[in-house]
C-alpha positions in Angstrom: 0.0 0.0 0.0 1.5 3.4 -1.0 2.7 5.9 1.6 1.7 9.6 1.4 3.8 12.5 2.8 1.6 15.3 4.2 1.7 18.7 5.7 -1.3 19.7 7.9 -2.5 22.0 10.7 -3.6 19.7 13.5 -6.3 20.3 16.1 -3.9 22.2 18.3 -3.3 24.7 15.5 0.2 23.6 15.0 1.9 22.7 11.7 2.7 19.0 11.3 4.5 16.9 8.7 4.3 13.1 8.6 3.4 10.0 6.6 0.1 8.1 6.2 -0.5 4.8 4.5 -3.6 4.6 2.3 -4.9 2.9 -0.9 -5.1 6.2 -2.8 -4.6 10.0 -2.3 -8.4 10.5 -1.7 -8.3 7.8 1.0 -5.3 9.5 2.6 -7.2 12.8 2.6 -10.3 11.2 4.2 -8.1 9.6 7.0 -6.5 13.0 7.8 -9.8 14.9 7.7 -11.4 12.4 9.9 -8.8 13.3 12.5 -9.8 17.0 12.3 -6.7 18.1 10.4 -6.5 20.9 7.8 -4.5 19.6 4.8 -1.9 22.0 3.4 -0.1 19.5 1.1 -0.2 15.8 0.4 1.8 13.8 -2.1 2.8 10.2 -2.7 6.1 9.2 -1.3 8.9 9.4 -3.9 7.4 12.5 -5.5 8.1 16.0 -4.4 6.2 18.3 -2.1 4.9 21.5 -3.8 7.1 23.3 -1.3 10.2 21.9 -3.1 9.3 23.4 -6.5 11.9 25.6 -8.0 11.1 29.3 -7.9 10.5 30.7 -11.3 9.7 34.3 -10.4 11.8 37.1 -11.8 14.1 38.8 -9.3 12.7 42.2 -10.3 9.2 41.0 -9.4 10.3 39.6 -6.1 12.0 42.9 -5.3 9.0 45.0 -6.2 6.7 42.6 -4.2 8.9 42.9 -1.1 9.2 46.6 -1.4 5.4 47.0 -1.7 4.7 44.8 1.4 7.4 46.7 3.4 6.0 50.1 2.5 2.3 49.1 3.2 3.2 47.5 6.6 5.3 50.4 7.6 2.3 52.6 6.9 0.2 50.6 9.4 -1.7 48.5 6.9 -2.4 44.9 8.2 -0.7 42.0 6.5 -4.0 40.5 5.3 -5.1 43.8 3.8 -1.6 44.2 2.2 -1.8 40.8 0.4 -5.4 41.5 -0.6 -4.4 44.8 -2.2 -1.4 43.3 -4.0 -3.5 40.5 -5.3 -6.0 42.9 -6.8 -3.3 44.9 -8.6 -1.1 42.0 -9.8 -1.5 40.9 -13.5 0.5 37.7 -13.2 -2.1 34.9 -12.6 0.5 32.6 -10.9 1.6 35.4 -8.5 -2.0 36.4 -7.9 -3.0 32.9 -7.0 0.0 32.6 -4.6 -1.0 35.9 -2.9 -4.6 34.7 -2.6 -3.4 31.4 -1.0 -1.1 33.2 1.5 -3.9 35.6 2.5 -6.3 32.6 3.1 -3.7 30.7 5.1 -2.7 33.7 7.2 -6.4 34.2 8.1 -6.4 30.6 9.3 -3.5 31.4 11.7 -0.6 30.1 9.6 2.5 32.4 9.6 3.4 34.4 6.6 6.7 32.6 6.1 5.0 29.1 6.2 2.3 30.2 3.8 5.0 31.5 1.4 6.9 28.3 1.7 3.8 26.5 0.5 4.1 28.6 -2.7 7.8 28.1 -3.3 7.3 28.0 -7.1 6.7 31.8 -6.6 8.8 32.7 -3.5 12.4 31.5 -3.1 13.6 29.7 0.1 15.9 32.6 1.0 13.0 35.0 1.1 10.9 32.7 3.2 13.7 32.1 5.7 14.4 35.9 6.1 10.6 36.6 6.6 10.5 33.8 9.2 13.4 35.5 11.0 11.5 38.8 10.8 8.5 37.3 12.3 10.5 35.9 15.2 12.0 39.4 15.9 8.8 41.3 15.3 10.4 43.3 12.4 8.5 41.8 9.5 8.3 45.1 7.6 12.1 45.6 7.9 12.7 42.0 6.8 10.7 42.7 3.6 12.6 45.9 3.1 16.0 44.2 3.5 15.0 41.5 1.0 13.7 44.1 -1.5 17.2 45.8 -1.4 18.9 42.3 -1.7 16.9 41.2 -4.7 17.2 44.6 -6.3 21.0 44.4 -6.1 21.0 40.8 -7.3 18.8 41.7 -10.3 21.1 44.6 -11.3 24.2 42.4 -11.1 22.6 39.7 -13.2 21.4 42.2 -15.8 24.9 43.6 -16.1 26.3 40.2 -16.8 23.6 39.4 -19.4 23.9 42.8 -21.1 27.7 42.4 -21.3 27.3 39.1 -23.2 24.4 40.1 -25.6 26.5 42.2 -28.0 29.4 39.8 -28.3 26.9 36.9 -28.8 25.0 38.8 -31.6 28.4 39.7 -33.2 29.5 36.1 -33.1 26.2 34.9 -34.4 26.2 37.3 -37.4 29.8 36.3 -38.1 28.9 32.6 -38.2 25.9 33.3 -40.5 28.1 35.5 -42.8 30.8 32.7 -43.1 28.1 30.0 -43.7 26.3 32.1 -46.4 29.6 32.8 -48.1 30.6 29.1 -48.1 27.2 27.8 -49.3 26.1 30.4 -51.8 29.2 32.3 -53.1 32.2 30.0 -53.1 30.6 27.1 -55.1 30.1 29.5 -58.0 33.8 29.7 -58.5 34.1 26.0 -59.1 32.4 26.2 -62.4 34.5 29.1 -63.5 37.7 27.3 -62.6 36.6 24.1 -64.4 35.6 26.0 -67.5 38.9 27.9 -67.7 40.9 24.7 -66.7 42.9 26.6 -64.1 45.3 24.5 -62.0 44.1 24.9 -58.4 46.4 25.2 -55.3 45.8 22.9 -52.4 44.2 25.6 -50.2 41.7 26.4 -53.0 40.8 22.7 -53.5 40.2 22.4 -49.7 38.0 25.5 -49.5 36.0 24.5 -52.6 35.6 21.0 -51.3 34.4 22.3 -47.9 32.0 24.7 -49.5 30.6 21.9 -51.7 30.2 19.6 -48.8 28.4 22.2 -46.7 26.0 22.9 -49.6 25.3 19.2 -50.3 25.1 18.0 -46.7 23.8 21.1 -44.9 21.1 18.9 -43.3 23.7 16.7 -41.6 25.4 19.8 -40.3 22.1 21.1 -38.8 21.5 17.6 -37.3 25.0 17.5 -35.8 24.6 20.9 -34.2 21.2 19.8 -32.7 22.7 16.6 -31.4 25.7 18.4 -29.9 23.4 20.9 -28.3 21.2 18.2 -26.8 24.2 16.2 -25.7 25.6 19.2 -24.0 22.4 19.9 -22.1 22.1 16.3 -21.0 25.7 16.1 -19.9 25.3 19.4 -18.0 22.3 18.1 -16.1 24.2 15.0 -15.0 25.9 15.3 -11.5 29.5 15.1 -12.8 28.9 16.8 -16.1 27.6 20.0 -14.6 30.5 20.2 -12.2 33.0 19.6 -15.0 31.5 22.2 -17.4 31.2 24.9 -14.7 34.8 24.3 -13.7 35.8 24.9 -17.3 33.7 28.1 -17.3 35.6 29.5 -14.4 38.9 29.1 -16.3 37.8 31.1 -19.4 39.7 34.4 -19.5 37.7 37.4 -18.4 34.4 35.6 -18.4 35.6 33.1 -15.8 36.5 36.0 -13.5 33.1 37.6 -13.9 31.3 34.3 -13.1 33.6 33.7 -10.1 33.3 37.2 -8.7 29.5 37.3 -9.2 29.2 33.9 -7.4 31.3 35.2 -4.5 29.3 38.4 -4.3 26.0 36.4 -4.3 27.4 34.0 -1.6 28.7 36.8 0.6 25.6 39.0 0.5 23.2 36.1 1.0 25.2 34.6 3.9 25.5 38.1 5.5 21.8 38.7 5.4 21.0 35.3 6.9 23.6 35.7 9.7 22.3 39.2 10.5 18.8 37.8 10.7 19.9 35.3 13.4 19.9 32.1 11.2 22.4 29.4 12.3 25.6 29.1 10.3 24.7 25.5 9.1 21.2 26.5 8.0 22.5 29.7 6.4 25.1 27.8 4.4 22.6 25.2 3.3 20.4 28.0 1.9 23.4 30.0 0.5 24.7 26.9 -1.3 21.6 26.8 -3.5 21.9 30.5 -4.3 25.4 29.9 -5.9 24.6 29.0 -9.5 28.0 27.4 -10.4 27.8 23.7 -9.8 31.6 23.3 -9.3 31.5 25.9 -6.5 28.4 24.2 -5.0 30.3 20.9 -4.9 33.1 22.6 -3.0 30.6 24.0 -0.5 29.4 20.5 0.3 32.8 19.7 1.8 32.8 23.1 3.5 29.4 22.3 5.2 30.8 19.0 6.5 33.6 20.9 8.2 31.3 23.5 9.7 29.1 20.7 11.1 32.1 19.2 12.8 32.7 22.6 14.6 35.4 24.1 12.4 35.2 27.9 11.6 34.1 29.1 8.2 37.4 30.7 7.3 39.3 27.5 7.9 37.1 25.6 5.5 37.3 28.4 2.9 41.1 28.2 3.0 41.0 24.7 1.6 39.1 25.7 -1.6 41.5 26.7 -4.3 38.9 28.8 -6.2 38.4 31.1 -3.2 40.7 34.1 -3.2 42.9 34.5 -0.2 41.7 38.0 0.5 38.2 36.7 0.9 39.3 34.1 3.4 41.2 36.8 5.3 38.1 39.0 5.4 36.0 36.2 6.8 38.6 35.4 9.4 38.7 39.0 10.4 34.9 39.0 10.7 35.0 35.9 12.9 37.6 37.3 15.2 35.9 40.6 15.6 32.4 39.1 16.0 31.2 41.1 12.9 31.1 38.3 10.3 27.9 39.6 8.7 29.4 43.1 8.3 32.7 41.7 6.7 30.7 39.5 4.4 28.6 42.5 3.3 31.8 44.4 2.5 33.2 41.4 0.6 30.0 41.3 -1.4 30.3 45.0 -2.3 34.0 44.5 -3.2 33.2 41.7 -5.6 30.2 43.5 -7.1 32.6 46.3 -8.0 35.0 43.8 -9.5 32.1 42.5 -11.7 31.4 46.1 -12.8 35.0 46.6 -13.8 35.3 43.2 -15.6 31.9 43.7 -17.4 33.1 47.1 -18.6 36.2 45.5 -20.1 34.5 42.5 -21.8 33.2 44.4 -24.8 36.5 46.2 -25.2 38.3 42.9 -25.4 35.9 40.6 -27.1 34.6 42.9 -29.9 38.0 43.5 -31.5 38.9 39.8 -31.2 35.7 38.7 -33.0 36.2 41.4 -35.7 39.8 40.3 -36.3 38.8 36.6 -36.3 36.1 37.4 -38.9 38.4 39.4 -41.0 41.0 36.6 -41.0 38.5 33.9 -41.9 36.7 35.8 -44.6 39.9 37.2 -45.9 41.5 33.7 -46.0 38.4 32.2 -47.8 38.4 35.0 -50.5 42.1 34.9 -50.9 42.0 31.1 -51.5 39.5 31.4 -54.3 41.2 34.5 -55.8 44.7 32.9 -55.8 44.1 30.9 -59.0 42.8 34.0 -60.8 46.0 35.9 -59.8 48.1 33.0 -61.0 46.3 33.0 -64.4 46.6 36.7 -64.9 50.3 36.5 -64.0 50.9 33.9 -66.7 49.2 35.9 -69.4 
């Protein structure tokens, strides 16, 4: 008989998680309701709770939401009225449904943080944890305000990285299309001319003409190969070892690797600082922070760091054993530990690495744009020179 994991509010008004054995989900619901329990979530064992769904909400939307809640609560508006007002003005159906569900659960006595966790496809774990800390200290409006500032900075940094890669990506794409069009449509036209004039062809010209002819004849195989390589890359990246290996390589790419590493360190530092400041334990804070770091190679290193923290070792000691962590960052963390101001030093480290990201992003277009243009000029020039060489030879012999 299948087992069902459930989350309920029991007769005492407390939240409870456990497992029930039943022939079906409906039967499990009947068993729980017969005991006077209010069912929040129920799912067959082996599947995932809704609370484990990955958050898909834009960072900008989360920032705006947190800012609106903070402003309304600071103005004396009740939390239920706040969520009711935000529900009415929100155009996103998924977000509006989540706000409606939170309002309903808060009216039943469930805390805001717990109600938000039950809608984790909309609200990330970090936000829920920080709101829970705010509830415990009685500073709920300030918790929302801090998280609004956090997600605003996170969104701006992410946008800078995206914007920095857009132009080089477009330039590289246009260059690839130009080379492909030249090889498929223009170069094969020279073959007939050379055959008609019976011009002896140098090796480089034969190679270019053969390559162009192959691309024109077997273009569908090229498209298929690109699709298979792309699919294979995605599948490999999703595998446990594949994602770690690829992200490790990304960190070693000149300029881009530095941007990814500094952005990850800034995100790690700011998140951990916010959680420590809110009173979250170091182990819980690192568990949450680990999931904020996007790079899988860095996440794997953090698993070993967590084991050290659980055994009682300081954070700085575990950071020192990770070769991708700059020494200055470890020194700043150790200083924060020694002075009892770890949250402050982590915040300063976040600001330092955010500035580094700004500097690197400013340089990326300056470096990559000329490289792509020079590469394109060399390739296109080489192709055209290879097909013009026989013509020059012919004219020279006349």
